[in-house]
C-alpha positions, 0 to 999 in steps of 0.5 A, a space after each residue: 500500500 503506497 499511502 492511499 490515506 495520505 496522498 487521497 487527504 493532499 490532492 483533497 487539500 490541493 482541490 480548488 487546482 481541480 474545480 474548474 475541470 470535471 471529474 478530474 478529483 473523482 478520476 484522480 481519486 481512483 487512479 491513486 486506488 487503481 495500483 492498490 487493486 491486487 494489494 487490496 484482494 490479496 489482503 482482504 483474501 488473507 483477511 479473511 482465511 485466517 492466513 499468515 502473510 507473506 512480505 511478497 504483498 508489497 511485491 508490485 508488476 502490471 498495475 505499477 508499470 507505466 507500460 500500462 498507465 500509458 496502455 490504460 492512457 491510450 484506452 481513453 484516447 481511443 476512446 476518446 475519439 469515438 465519444 469526442 467528448 472533452 470530459 473524457 481528456 479530464 477524467 483520463 489526464 485525472 487517473 494518470 495523474 492519481 496512478 504516476 502519484 501511487 507510483 513514483 511514492 511507491 519507487 521512493 518509499 520501496 517497501 516490496 520490489 517494482 518492475 516499473 516495465 512490466 511485462 519486461 524484466 528491466 529495472 527492478 527495483 529493489 525494496 529496502 528492508 524495513 523493520 515490521 514495527 517502522 511497516 506498524 507505525 506506516 500504517 498507523 499513520 494512514 488511518 490517521 490520513 483516511 480520516 483526515 480525508 473524512 474529515 476534508 470530505 465532511 467540509 466538501 460535503 457543507 460547503 456543497 448543500 446542492 449535491 451534498 449527500 447527509 448519508 455520508 457525512 454520517 458514513 465520513 464520521 463513522 470512517 474517522 471515529 473507526 479510524 481514531 479508535 485503530 490509531 489509540 489502539 496500534 498506537 499503544 501496542 506498537 510502544 507498550 508491546 513492540 509488535 503487531 500482528 502483520 496480519 490484523 493492521 493489513 486487514 484492518 486497513 484494507 477495510 478501512 480503504 474498503 468502507 473509505 472507496 465505497 462512501 467516495 463512490 457513493 458521494 461521487 456527485 461532491 466531486 
């Protein structure tokens, strides 16, 4: 996971850059999420089956490939040539911005091996061998930024009464409370017990992310 909560929060804070272009902000958030689809499904599988998580879950290939990114953009351009609607180009640019941001941050963090030109076996960026405790703290920060992103989206709803969704505001509030509990719980465990079961924290983070994505989908008019 490449700090989806952090990146979403940053783009929401600077959303005034995207307000004039229809669908751009929602496309950027979608682009942030797309490279993590494989990790999300793997995490859900590990959490449901109570299987031991292998650190290879952090390795990235086709979802973090600039070749894959180029193919996706080309598909959008083909669709634009058929429909001739400018919002398709705006949406495509947003997705590319989000995906590129995700890939670049993963390259900087290097929590797993990254094949940035998959399927070509070249330019594979090797992971940094972080301690498990460091990875735990990364996920604790993610709980914090998902909470902050939810707060920004509540404000976005309140500032747009026409397209706002009271139901989504309620869900964002619930998500904020859940993240607060996780932050306190895992911070205490990290400080006093010096360890957290990796499967548990990744599983709960993934469920938080899925809940967050679901609310964003329901709240798409606000963008």
